[in-house]
SERO-4910 file (N, C-alpha, C, O; in steps of 0.05 Angstrom, whole numbers):
BEGIN
 pado doro    nc1    nc2    nc3   cac1   cac2   cac3    cc1    cc2    cc3    oc1    oc2    oc3
  Met    A    341    190   -258    352    164   -266    354    161   -296    373    150   -307
  Glu    A    332    171   -310    332    170   -339    355    187   -351    368    179   -370
  Glu    A    359    211   -339    379    229   -350    407    218   -347    424    222   -364
  Leu    A    412    204   -324    439    193   -319    445    168   -335    468    162   -341
  Gly    A    424    153   -342    428    128   -357    434    104   -339    440    107   -315
  Val    A    432     81   -351    435     56   -335    463     52   -324    466     42   -302
  Gly    A    483     60   -339    510     54   -330    523     75   -312    546     72   -304
  His    A    508     95   -304    520    117   -288    526    107   -259    511     92   -248
  Pro    A    549    115   -248    557    106   -221    537    114   -199    536    100   -178
  Gln    A    522    135   -203    502    143   -183    475    130   -186    457    135   -170
  Arg    A    472    113   -206    447    101   -211    437     84   -187    414     85   -179
  Gly    A    456     69   -175    449     52   -152    439     68   -129    420     60   -115
  Ala    A    451     91   -124    443    108   -101    415    119   -106    398    120    -88
  Leu    A    409    127   -131    383    138   -138    361    116   -135    339    121   -127
  Glu    A    369     91   -143    349     69   -140    343     65   -111    320     58   -104
  Gln    A    363     68    -93    358     65    -64    340     87    -54    322     82    -37
  Ile    A    344    112    -64    326    134    -56    298    129    -65    279    133    -49
  Leu    A    294    119    -89    268    113    -99    255     91    -83    231     92    -76
  Ala    A    270     70    -77    260     48    -61    252     58    -33    232     49    -22
  Ala    A    268     76    -21    261     87      5    235    103      4    219    102     23
  Gly    A    231    118    -18    206    132    -21    182    114    -23    161    119    -11
  Asp    A    186     92    -38    164     72    -40    158     60    -13    134     55     -6
  Arg    A    179     54      3    174     42     29    160     62     48    143     55     63
  Gly    A    167     88     45    154    108     61    124    110     54    107    112     72
  Arg    A    118    109     28     90    110     19     75     86     30     53     88     40
  Asp    A     87     62     29     74     38     39     70     39     69     50     29     79
  Leu    A     89     50     84     87     52    113     63     70    120     48     64    138
  Val    A     60     93    106     37    111    111     11     96    105     -8     99    120
  Arg    A     11     80     84    -13     65     77    -20     45    100    -43     42    107
  Gln    A      1     33    112     -4     14    134    -16     29    158    -35     19    170
  Leu    A     -5     52    164    -14     67    187    -43     76    183    -60     75    201
  Met    A    -49     85    159    -76     94    153    -96     71    152   -119     74    160
  Ala    A    -87     48    143   -104     24    143   -111     17    171   -134      9    177
  Phe    A    -91     18    189    -97     12    217   -117     31    229   -134     24    245
  Ala    A   -115     57    222   -134     77    231   -160     77    216   -177     94    220
  Arg    A   -162     58    197   -186     55    180   -192     80    163   -215     87    157
  Gln    A   -170     95    156   -173    118    138   -164    111    110   -166    127     92
  Gln    A   -153     87    106   -144     79     80   -155     52     74   -148     32     87
  Pro    A   -172     49     54   -183     23     48   -162      4     37   -142     12     25
  Ala    A   -167    -22     42   -149    -42     31   -150    -42      1   -170    -35    -11
  Asp    A   -128    -51    -11   -127    -53    -41   -121    -82    -48    -99    -89    -55
  Pro    A   -142    -99    -46   -137   -128    -49   -130   -135    -78   -141   -125    -97
  Lys    A   -111   -153    -80   -102   -164   -106    -98   -194   -103    -97   -204    -80
  Glu    A    -96   -208   -125    -89   -236   -124    -59   -239   -120    -43   -232   -137
  Val    A    -52   -249    -96    -24   -250    -88    -17   -279    -82    -32   -294    -69
  Lys    A      7   -288    -92     17   -314    -85     36   -310    -61     57   -297    -63
  Leu    A     29   -323    -39     44   -320    -14     73   -329    -18     91   -316     -7
  Asp    A     77   -350    -33    104   -360    -38    121   -338    -52    144   -334    -44
  Asp    A    110   -325    -72    125   -305    -86    131   -281    -68    153   -270    -69
  Leu    A    111   -274    -51    116   -251    -32    137   -258    -12    154   -241     -6
  Leu    A    137   -283     -2    157   -291     18    185   -292      5    205   -283     18
  Leu    A    187   -302    -19    213   -303    -33    224   -275    -38    248   -270    -35
  Ala    A    206   -256    -45    214   -229    -50    222   -214    -25    238   -196    -26
  Arg    A    211   -221     -2    216   -207     23    232   -222     43    235   -214     66
  Gln    A    243   -245     35    258   -261     55    283   -246     65    290   -249     88
  Gly    A    296   -231     48    319   -215     57    312   -195     78    326   -192     98
  Leu    A    289   -181     74    280   -162     94    273   -176    120    279   -166    142
  Leu    A    259   -199    118    251   -213    143    275   -224    158    275   -223    183
  Arg    A    296   -233    144    320   -242    157    334   -220    172    344   -224    194
  Lys    A    333   -196    160    346   -173    173    332   -164    199    344   -151    216
  Leu    A    307   -172    202    292   -165    227    302   -182    250    297   -175    273
  Leu    A    315   -204    245    323   -223    266    351   -216    276    368   -206    261
  Arg    A    356   -222    301    382   -217    312    401   -240    307    391   -262    300
  Pro    A    427   -236    309    446   -258    305    440   -281    324    433   -277    347
  Gly    A    442   -305    314    437   -328    331    409   -340    327    402   -359    340
  Val    A    393   -327    310    366   -337    304    366   -348    276    372   -334    257
  Gln    A    359   -374    273    357   -387    248    331   -380    234    310   -379    248
  Phe    A    331   -377    208    307   -370    193    303   -391    171    320   -394    154
  Asp    A    279   -404    171    273   -425    151    248   -418    136    228   -409    148
  Leu    A    248   -422    110    224   -420     93    218   -448     82    235   -461     70
  Val    A    193   -457     85    184   -482     74    159   -475     58    137   -471     69
  Leu    A    162   -474     31    141   -464     14    127   -486     -2    141   -505    -11
  Glu    A    101   -484     -4     85   -503    -20     90   -499    -50     86   -476    -59
  Ala    A     97   -519    -64    101   -516    -93     75   -511   -106     55   -525   -102
  Lys    A     74   -490   -123     51   -483   -139     27   -477   -122      4   -484   -129
  Ala    A     31   -464    -99      8   -456    -83     -8   -435    -97      3   -417   -109
  Pro    A    -35   -437    -96    -52   -417   -110    -50   -390    -96    -39   -387    -75
  Ala    A    -62   -370   -109    -62   -343    -99    -83   -339    -78   -102   -355    -76
  Val    A    -80   -318    -62   -101   -309    -43   -108   -281    -51    -93   -267    -63
  Leu    A   -132   -272    -43   -141   -245    -49   -137   -228    -24   -151   -230     -4
  Ala    A   -116   -211    -25   -109   -194     -2    -93   -170    -12    -83   -170    -34
  Asp    A    -90   -151      6    -73   -128      1    -44   -136      5    -36   -143     28
  Pro    A    -27   -135    -16      1   -145    -12     17   -128      8     34   -140     22
  Val    A     11   -102     10     25    -86     31     17    -95     58     34    -97     76
  Gln    A     -9   -101     62    -18   -110     88     -7   -138     95     -1   -144    118
  Leu    A     -6   -156     74      6   -182     79     35   -180     88     43   -194    106
  Glu    A     50   -162     76     77   -157     85     78   -148    114     96   -156    129
  Gln    A     59   -131    122     58   -122    149     52   -145    168     64   -147    190
  Val    A     34   -163    160     29   -187    177     55   -203    181     61   -211    204
  Leu    A     70   -208    160     94   -223    162    114   -209    180    127   -222    197
  Met    A    118   -183    177    137   -168    193    130   -168    222    147   -172    240
  Asn    A    104   -164    228     95   -164    256    100   -191    270    109   -193    292
  Leu    A     93   -213    256     96   -240    267    126   -246    271    133   -259    291
  Val    A    143   -239    252    172   -244    254    184   -228    277    201   -238    292
  Ile    A    176   -202    280    187   -186    301    178   -197    328    195   -198    347
  Asn    A    153   -205    331    145   -217    357    161   -243    363    168   -248    386
  Ala    A    165   -259    342    181   -283    346    209   -276    355    220   -289    373
  Arg    A    221   -257    342    248   -248    350    249   -240    379    268   -248    394
  Asp    A    230   -224    388    230   -213    415    225   -235    435    232   -232    459
  Ala    A    213   -257    426    208   -280    445    232   -298    447    232   -318    462
  Met    A    254   -292    432    278   -309    433    303   -292    438    320   -289    420
  Pro    A    305   -280    462    328   -263    468    355   -277    467    376   -265    463
  Asn    A    355   -304    470    380   -319    470    383   -336    445    399   -355    444
  Gly    A    368   -329    424    371   -344    399    350   -365    396    335   -371    415
  Gly    A    348   -377    373    328   -398    368    323   -401    338    341   -396    322
  Lys    A    299   -408    331    292   -412    303    264   -401    297    245   -405    312
  Val    A    262   -388    274    236   -379    263    231   -394    237    248   -395    219
  Ser    A    208   -406    235    201   -421    210    175   -409    199    156   -405    214
  Ile    A    175   -405    173    151   -396    159    144   -417    138    161   -424    121
  Glu    A    120   -427    138    111   -448    119     86   -440    105     69   -426    117
  Thr    A     82   -449     81     57   -446     67     47   -474     58     64   -492     53
  Ala    A     21   -478     57     11   -504     49    -18   -500     38    -32   -482     46
  Asn    A    -25   -518     19    -53   -520     10    -68   -536     30    -60   -558     38
  Val    A    -91   -527     39   -107   -541     58   -137   -542     49   -148   -521     43
  Asp    A   -149   -565     49   -177   -568     45   -190   -575     71   -185   -597     82
  Val    A   -206   -557     82   -220   -561    108   -247   -575    102   -265   -563     92
  Asp    A   -248   -600    110   -273   -615    107   -289   -613    133   -281   -599    152
  Asp    A   -311   -628    134   -329   -627    157   -314   -636    182   -318   -624    204
  Phe    A   -298   -658    180   -284   -668    204   -264   -647    214   -262   -642    238
  His    A   -249   -635    195   -228   -616    203   -242   -591    215   -231   -579    234
  Ala    A   -265   -583    204   -279   -560    215   -289   -565    243   -290   -546    259
  Gln    A   -296   -590    249   -305   -597    276   -282   -595    296   -285   -587    319
  Gln    A   -258   -602    287   -234   -600    304   -225   -571    307   -213   -565    328
  His    A   -230   -554    288   -222   -526    289   -247   -509    283   -251   -500    260
  Pro    A   -263   -504    303   -289   -491    299   -288   -463    287   -307   -454    274
  Lys    A   -265   -449    290   -263   -422    279   -258   -422    249   -260   -401    236
  Val    A   -251   -445    237   -244   -447    209   -268   -460    194   -274   -483    199
  Ala    A   -280   -445    176   -303   -456    161   -294   -476    140   -270   -476    132
  Arg    A   -312   -492    131   -306   -512    110   -298   -497     85   -312   -478     77
  Gly    A   -277   -506     71   -269   -492     47   -240   -499     39   -228   -516     51
  Arg    A   -230   -484     20   -203   -488      9   -186   -464     16   -194   -441     11
  Tyr    A   -162   -469     28   -146   -448     39   -117   -451     31   -107   -472     24
  Val    A   -103   -428     33    -74   -428     35    -67   -423     64    -74   -402     75
  Leu    A    -52   -441     76    -46   -439    104    -18   -427    107      2   -438     97
  Leu    A    -16   -405    122      9   -392    129     15   -398    158     -1   -392    176
  Thr    A     38   -411    164     46   -418    191     72   -405    198     92   -407    184
  Val    A     72   -391    221     96   -378    231    102   -389    259     86   -386    277
  Thr    A    125   -403    262    132   -417    287    158   -406    298    177   -402    283
  Asp    A    160   -403    324    185   -396    337    190   -415    360    172   -428    370
  Thr    A    215   -415    369    223   -433    391    228   -416    416    245   -423    432
  Gly    A    212   -395    419    217   -376    441    204   -383    467    199   -407    473
  Thr    A    199   -363    483    190   -367    511    161   -377    513    154   -389    533
  Gly    A    145   -373    492    118   -382    493    100   -365    510    109   -346    523
  Met    A     74   -372    511     54   -357    526     35   -376    541     29   -398    531
  Asp    A     26   -367    564      5   -382    578    -22   -375    567    -25   -357    551
  Leu    A    -43   -390    575    -70   -386    565    -81   -358    571    -95   -346    555
  Glu    A    -74   -347    595    -83   -321    602    -73   -300    583    -87   -282    574
  Thr    A    -47   -301    576    -35   -282    557    -47   -285    530    -53   -266    516
  Gln    A    -51   -310    521    -62   -315    495    -90   -303    492    -98   -295    470
  Ser    A   -105   -301    513   -132   -291    512   -133   -261    507   -154   -250    501
  His    A   -110   -247    509   -109   -218    506    -92   -209    482    -92   -185    477
  Ile    A    -79   -227    468    -58   -218    449    -69   -201    426    -54   -186    414
  Tyr    A    -95   -204    419   -105   -189    396   -118   -162    405   -129   -147    388
  Glu    A   -117   -156    431   -128   -131    440   -109   -108    433    -85   -110    437
  Pro    A   -120    -85    423   -103    -62    417    -88    -53    442   -100    -50    464
  Phe    A    -62    -48    439    -45    -37    459    -37    -57    481    -22    -51    499
  Phe    A    -47    -82    478    -37   -103    497     -9   -111    489     -4   -117    466
  Ser    A      9   -112    509     37   -120    503     49   -134    527     44   -126    550
  Thr    A     65   -154    522     81   -167    543    109   -155    545    124   -163    562
  Lys    A    115   -135    529    141   -123    528    143   -101    549    123    -90    559
  Ala    A    168    -94    556    173    -73    575    163    -46    564    163    -43    540
  Pro    A    156    -27    581    148      0    572    169     12    554    193     11    560
  Gly    A    160     23    531    179     35    513    190     16    492    205     24    474
  Ser    A    182    -10    494    193    -30    476    173    -39    454    179    -56    438
  Gly    A    150    -26    454    130    -33    434    104    -20    439     98    -12    462
  Thr    A     87    -17    419     61     -4    422     39    -23    429     18    -14    439
  Gly    A     43    -49    424     21    -67    428      1    -68    406    -20    -81    408
  Leu    A      8    -55    383    -11    -55    360     -6    -77    341    -22    -81    322
  Gly    A     16    -92    344     24   -112    324      4   -133    318     -6   -135    296
  Leu    A     -4   -148    339    -23   -171    334    -51   -161    330    -67   -175    316
  Ser    A    -59   -139    341    -86   -128    336    -88   -120    306   -109   -123    294
  Thr    A    -66   -109    295    -65   -102    267    -66   -127    250    -81   -128    230
  Val    A    -51   -148    257    -51   -173    243    -79   -185    243    -89   -194    222
  Phe    A    -92   -185    266   -119   -196    267   -138   -181    249   -154   -194    235
  Gly    A   -137   -154    248   -154   -139    231   -150   -144    202   -169   -146    186
  Ile    A   -124   -146    194   -117   -151    166   -127   -179    157   -139   -181    136
  Val    A   -123   -199    174   -131   -226    167   -162   -227    164   -172   -239    146
  Lys    A   -176   -214    183   -205   -214    182   -215   -200    157   -233   -210    144
  Asp    A   -203   -177    150   -211   -162    126   -206   -178    101   -219   -174     81
  Ser    A   -187   -197    102   -180   -213     79   -197   -238     77   -193   -255     59
  Gly    A   -216   -241     95   -233   -264     96   -221   -288    108   -231   -311    106
  Gly    A   -198   -284    122   -183   -307    134   -189   -311    163   -205   -297    176
  Thr    A   -175   -330    175   -178   -338    203   -150   -342    214   -133   -354    201
  Ile    A   -146   -332    239   -120   -335    252   -123   -350    278   -142   -346    293
  Gly    A   -104   -368    284   -104   -383    309    -76   -385    320    -57   -382    305
  Val    A    -74   -390    346    -48   -391    359    -47   -415    377    -66   -422    390
  Tyr    A    -23   -428    377    -18   -450    396      9   -443    410     29   -438    396
  Ser    A      9   -443    436     33   -436    451     33   -448    479     12   -451    491
  Glu    A     56   -454    489     60   -463    516     85   -450    527    105   -447    513
  Pro    A     85   -441    553    108   -429    564    133   -447    562    132   -471    569
  Gly    A    154   -436    551    179   -451    547    180   -469    523    200   -482    518
  His    A    158   -469    507    158   -487    483    151   -472    458    142   -485    438
  Gly    A    154   -446    457    150   -432    432    121   -426    425    103   -432    441
  Thr    A    118   -414    402     91   -405    393     88   -411    363    107   -408    348
  Thr    A     64   -419    356     57   -423    328     31   -408    321     11   -412    334
  Phe    A     33   -391    300      9   -377    290      2   -391    263     19   -396    247
  Arg    A    -24   -397    260    -34   -409    235    -55   -390    224    -75   -384    237
  Ile    A    -51   -381    199    -69   -363    186    -80   -377    161    -65   -386    144
  Tyr    A   -107   -379    159   -120   -392    137   -131   -370    118   -149   -355    126
  Phe    A   -120   -368     94   -130   -349     74   -146   -364     53   -136   -384     43
  Pro    A   -170   -355     47   -185   -368     25   -170   -368     -1   -157   -348     -8
  Arg    A   -171   -390    -15   -156   -393    -40   -170   -379    -64   -194   -379    -65
  Cys    A   -154   -368    -82   -163   -360   -108   -153   -380   -128   -129   -379   -135
  Asp    A   -170   -398   -137   -160   -419   -154   -156   -411   -183   -143   -425   -198
  Lys    A   -167   -387   -191   -161   -378   -218   -133   -365   -219   -123   -356   -199
  Ala    A   -122   -365   -242    -95   -355   -246    -94   -325   -240   -111   -311   -250
  Pro    A    -74   -316   -225    -72   -287   -219    -66   -271   -245    -53   -281   -263
  Val    A    -77   -247   -245    -72   -229   -268    -43   -219   -267    -34   -209   -247
  Val    A    -29   -222   -289     -1   -213   -290     -1   -185   -302     -9   -182   -325
  Pro    A      7   -164   -287      7   -137   -298     27   -134   -320     48   -146   -320
  Gln    A     20   -118   -340     38   -113   -362     60    -94   -353     55    -75   -338
  Pro    A     85    -99   -360    106    -81   -353    103    -53   -365     90    -50   -386
  Asp    A    114    -33   -350    110     -5   -359    122     -1   -387    112     16   -402
  Lys    A    142    -17   -395    155    -13   -421    135    -18   -443    139     -9   -466
  Ala    A    114    -34   -437     95    -40   -458     75    -17   -462     60    -17   -481
  Arg    A     76      3   -445     59     26   -447     76     51   -448     81     64   -428
  Pro    A     85     59   -472    103     82   -474     90    108   -465     66    111   -468
  Leu    A    106    126   -453     96    151   -444     92    170   -468    109    170   -486
  Arg    A     70    185   -467     65    205   -488     60    232   -476     44    235   -457
  Gly    A     74    252   -486     70    279   -477     50    293   -495     34    281   -508
  Gly    A     53    320   -497     35    336   -514     43    365   -514     63    372   -501
  Thr    A     28    382   -528     35    410   -530     13    427   -516     14    452   -519
  Glu    A     -5    415   -501    -27    430   -489    -17    448   -465      5    443   -455
  Thr    A    -33    467   -458    -28    484   -434    -44    473   -411    -67    467   -413
  Ile    A    -30    470   -388    -42    459   -364    -41    479   -341    -20    491   -336
  Leu    A    -63    483   -328    -64    500   -304    -60    481   -279    -78    465   -274
  Leu    A    -38    484   -265    -32    467   -242    -35    482   -216    -24    504   -213
  Val    A    -51    471   -198    -57    485   -173    -52    466   -149    -64    445   -147
  Asp    A    -34    474   -132    -29    459   -107    -15    477    -87      3    492    -94
  Asp    A    -25    477    -62    -14    495    -42     12    485    -31     25    499    -15
  Cys    A     21    460    -38     47    450    -30     67    457    -51     68    445    -73
  Lys    A     84    477    -45    103    487    -65    122    466    -76    126    464   -100
  Pro    A    135    450    -59    154    430    -70    141    410    -89    152    404   -110
  Leu    A    117    401    -82    103    382   -100     94    396   -126     96    385   -147
  Arg    A     86    422   -123     78    437   -147    102    440   -166     99    437   -190
  Met    A    125    447   -155    149    451   -171    157    425   -185    165    424   -208
  Leu    A    156    403   -170    164    377   -180    145    368   -203    154    358   -224
  Thr    A    119    372   -199    100    364   -219    104    380   -245    103    369   -267
  Lys    A    110    405   -242    116    422   -266    141    412   -280    142    411   -304
  Met    A    162    405   -264    187    394   -276    182    368   -290    196    363   -310
  Leu    A    163    352   -282    158    326   -295    143    329   -321    146    313   -339
  Leu    A    126    350   -322    108    353   -346    121    369   -368    117    363   -392
  Glu    A    136    390   -361    146    408   -382    166    395   -402    165    401   -425
  Pro    A    183    377   -393    201    364   -413    186    348   -434    198    341   -454
  Leu    A    161    341   -428    145    325   -447    130    343   -467    114    333   -483
  Gly    A    134    369   -466    123    387   -485    100    405   -475     92    423   -489
  Tyr    A     90    399   -451     67    415   -440     77    442   -431     99    446   -423
  Thr    A     58    462   -432     62    488   -420     47    488   -394     22    484   -394
  Val    A     61    492   -371     48    490   -345     47    517   -332     67    531   -327
  Leu    A     22    526   -325     17    551   -310     13    543   -281     -7    530   -274
  Ser    A     32    549   -264     33    539   -236     22    560   -217     30    584   -218
  Cys    A      3    552   -199     -9    570   -180    -10    556   -152    -13    532   -150
  Gly    A     -8    573   -131     -7    562   -104    -33    563    -89    -35    552    -67
  Asp    A    -54    576   -100    -80    577    -87   -102    581   -108    -97    587   -131
  Ser    A   -127    577    -99   -149    578   -117   -154    606   -129   -161    609   -152
  Gly    A   -150    626   -112   -154    653   -121   -136    661   -144   -144    672   -164
  Glu    A   -110    654   -141    -91    660   -162    -97    643   -187    -95    653   -209
  Ala    A   -106    618   -183   -112    601   -206   -135    611   -222   -135    610   -247
  Phe    A   -156    621   -208   -180    632   -223   -172    657   -238   -182    661   -260
  Arg    A   -155    674   -226   -146    698   -241   -130    690   -266   -134    702   -287
  Val    A   -112    671   -263    -96    662   -286   -114    650   -307   -109    655   -331
  Ala    A   -133    634   -299   -152    622   -319   -167    643   -334   -172    640   -358
  Gly    A   -174    665   -321   -188    687   -335   -170    704   -353   -179    713   -373
  Glu    A   -145    707   -345   -127    725   -360   -112    711   -382   -102    724   -401
  His    A   -110    684   -381    -95    669   -402   -108    673   -429   -133    669   -432
  Ser    A    -92    680   -449   -104    687   -475   -109    663   -493   -126    665   -511
  Gly    A    -95    641   -488    -99    618   -505   -119    598   -494   -133    604   -475
  Thr    A   -120    575   -506   -137    553   -496   -126    542   -470   -102    545   -464
  Leu    A   -143    530   -454   -134    518   -428   -147    490   -426   -168    487   -413
  Pro    A   -135    470   -439   -148    444   -441   -150    429   -414   -169    413   -411
  Leu    A   -133    435   -395   -133    418   -371   -127    434   -346   -109    451   -346
  Leu    A   -142    429   -324   -137    439   -298   -129    415   -280   -145    396   -277
  Ile    A   -105    416   -268    -98    396   -248    -98    410   -221    -83    429   -217
  Thr    A   -115    401   -203   -118    415   -177   -119    396   -154   -131    374   -155
  Asp    A   -105    404   -132   -108    389   -107   -137    393    -97   -150    412   -104
  Val    A   -147    373    -82   -175    375    -72   -177    392    -48   -194    410    -46
  Val    A   -160    388    -27   -162    402     -2   -141    425     -2   -117    419     -3
  Met    A   -150    450     -2   -133    473     -3   -145    495     15   -169    495     19
  Pro    A   -129    513     25   -140    536     39   -158    553     21   -152    555     -3
  Gly    A   -179    564     32   -197    579     15   -215    561     -1   -226    542     10
  Leu    A   -217    566    -27   -234    549    -44   -221    521    -47   -197    519    -51
  Ser    A   -237    501    -44   -227    474    -48   -224    469    -78   -232    485    -95
  Gly    A   -211    447    -85   -207    439   -113   -233    437   -128   -236    448   -150
  Pro    A   -254    423   -118   -280    421   -132   -293    448   -136   -305    453   -157
  Met    A   -291    466   -115   -303    492   -118   -288    509   -140   -301    523   -155
  Leu    A   -262    506   -140   -246    520   -161   -254    509   -189   -257    525   -207
  Ala    A   -257    483   -191   -264    471   -217   -290    482   -227   -294    487   -251
  Asp    A   -310    486   -209   -336    497   -216   -333    525   -226   -346    533   -245
  Lys    A   -316    541   -212   -313    569   -221   -299    571   -248   -307    587   -265
  Val    A   -278    554   -252   -265    554   -277   -284    546   -300   -282    556   -322
  Ala    A   -301    526   -294   -320    517   -314   -339    539   -323   -350    538   -345
  Ser    A   -344    558   -305   -363    580   -312   -351    599   -333   -366    612   -347
  Ile    A   -325    600   -335   -312    617   -355   -298    602   -377   -293    612   -399
  Arg    A   -292    576   -371   -279    559   -390   -292    531   -389   -281    513   -378
  Pro    A   -315    529   -402   -330    504   -400   -316    480   -413   -323    457   -408
  Asp    A   -297    485   -431   -284    463   -445   -259    453   -429   -247    433   -438
  Thr    A   -252    465   -407   -228    456   -392   -235    431   -377   -253    430   -361
  Lys    A   -219    410   -381   -222    385   -367   -207    387   -340   -190    404   -336
  Val    A   -214    370   -321   -204    372   -294   -192    345   -285   -205    324   -289
  Leu    A   -169    346   -273   -157    323   -259   -152    330   -230   -136    348   -224
  Phe    A   -166    316   -212   -162    321   -183   -140    304   -172   -136    281   -181
  Thr    A   -125    315   -153   -104    300   -139   -108    303   -109   -116    324   -100
  Ser    A   -101    283    -94   -103    285    -65    -89    261    -51    -86    240    -63
  Gly    A    -81    265    -26    -71    244    -10    -93    225      0    -87    202      7
  Tyr    A   -117    235      0   -140    218      6   -147    202    -19   -137    208    -41
  Thr    A   -164    182    -16   -171    165    -39   -197    175    -52   -212    190    -39
  Ala    A   -201    167    -77   -225    176    -91   -250    166    -77   -270    180    -76
  Asp    A   -249    141    -66   -273    130    -53   -281    147    -28   -305    150    -23
  Glu    A   -261    157    -13   -267    173     10   -281    198      3   -300    206     16
  Phe    A   -273    211    -19   -286    236    -27   -313    230    -38   -332    245    -34
  Ala    A   -316    208    -53   -342    201    -64   -363    196    -42   -386    203    -45
  Arg    A   -354    184    -19   -373    180      3   -383    206     15   -404    206     27
  Asn    A   -367    227     12   -375    253     24   -384    273      3   -385    297      8
  Gly    A   -391    263    -21   -402    281    -41   -382    296    -57   -390    312    -74
  Ala    A   -357    293    -52   -336    306    -67   -329    290    -92   -339    268    -95
  Pro    A   -311    300   -109   -304    284   -133   -294    257   -126   -275    254   -110
  Gly    A   -305    237   -137   -297    210   -131   -290    195   -157   -277    206   -175
  Thr    A   -298    170   -158   -290    154   -180   -302    162   -207   -293    155   -228
  Glu    A   -324    179   -205   -336    188   -230   -320    212   -242   -326    219   -265
  Arg    A   -301    223   -228   -284    245   -238   -256    235   -241   -247    216   -227
  Ala    A   -241    247   -259   -213    240   -262   -198    246   -236   -199    268   -226
  Phe    A   -183    226   -226   -172    228   -199   -145    213   -198   -142    192   -210
  Leu    A   -125    225   -185    -99    213   -182    -91    216   -152    -89    238   -142
  Thr    A    -86    193   -140    -80    192   -111    -50    198   -107    -33    187   -120
  Lys    A    -45    216    -88    -17    222    -80     -9    201    -59    -25    191    -44
  Pro    A     17    194    -59     38    203    -77     37    187   -103     34    163   -103
  Phe    A     40    201   -125     39    188   -151     67    188   -164     84    205   -158
  Ser    A     73    168   -180     98    167   -194     97    185   -219     76    194   -228
  Arg    A    120    190   -230    122    205   -255    105    192   -277     90    205   -291
  Asp    A    108    166   -280     94    152   -302     64    153   -298     49    156   -317
  Asp    A     55    149   -273     26    150   -267     15    178   -274     -6    180   -286
  Leu    A     30    199   -267     21    226   -273     19    231   -303     -2    240   -313
  Val    A     40    224   -318     41    229   -347     19    214   -361      5    225   -379
  Arg    A     15    188   -354     -6    173   -367    -34    183   -361    -51    183   -378
  Lys    A    -38    191   -336    -65    201   -328    -71    227   -342    -93    231   -351
  Val    A    -51    245   -344    -55    270   -358    -63    265   -387    -82    278   -398
  Arg    A    -49    247   -400    -55    241   -428    -82    228   -431    -97    234   -450
  Glu    A    -89    211   -413   -115    198   -413   -138    218   -411   -157    216   -426
  Val    A   -135    237   -393   -156    257   -389   -158    275   -413   -180    281   -423
  Leu    A   -135    284   -424   -136    302   -447   -148    288   -471   -161    301   -488
  Asp    A   -144    262   -474   -153    247   -497   -182    237   -494   -194    227   -513
  Ser    A   -193    240   -470   -220    229   -465   -241    245   -478   -265    239   -476
***
């Protein structure tokens, strides 16, 4: 995209490819979060902003003949939750609403500030006293009886025909809401639609506004980097991203080759970038071997797993330089420079 420039006719197509890659990354995160292999990444999120940004996507989930309404609370405070998981909650609830209205109807999503006092807590025993942002999703569909409602959060429970769904939607929603410190409730009657109410604890402090990437210019260098990854396409791409910035990249597909190159290279070797999980010697084992002959070589670990997962199992974690796959070009370049300058 940088090489083609802003005005190039193919720029729009490349932006769509990049967006599709981001969506694929987020989908994998959602699947791993459901399997409890990917920890949540909570941030201060304004539900209104998220809904406005995703309303086009939510509308596309609905079939023709279904009206979609947003009623948003002005200046609603932020909540502390994983924005990718919040998006999953919205998509699951909208898809369920759509499937409950085969002949058309209306889906409404509302946000509101709610202060739950002692009286309100007595009326709604599942909601503790406190300050919340209330997310309400209502449909005018077929509704559910009490027996069905008692099972909707069970994994794999579904009222849909075989082959029409996994039954994981509401169990996933329940888990995400619970992990966010929230509470979910449902009101429904056969023939009179369904309403889900989710109470998210409020973050009354102002959310942190991230600085745009343009405020942090990319810096390359002239150092030599030993790059080790058993995935050839990713290894080639990483090399292509680093070399135009001035680095010399020695690329290896396994630990044995990398150790040989480290020993035979005649110049300095300031940095080793290595995948953690590889056939034969793992990344940490390779780093130890390289350190025995080149003690000044710094190490950057990369992996599709998270740093916290490796730290729990005694492998390199947050105390070591770590970059989670899939990483963007900018994340890679900045991390490399950070490690080299440390």
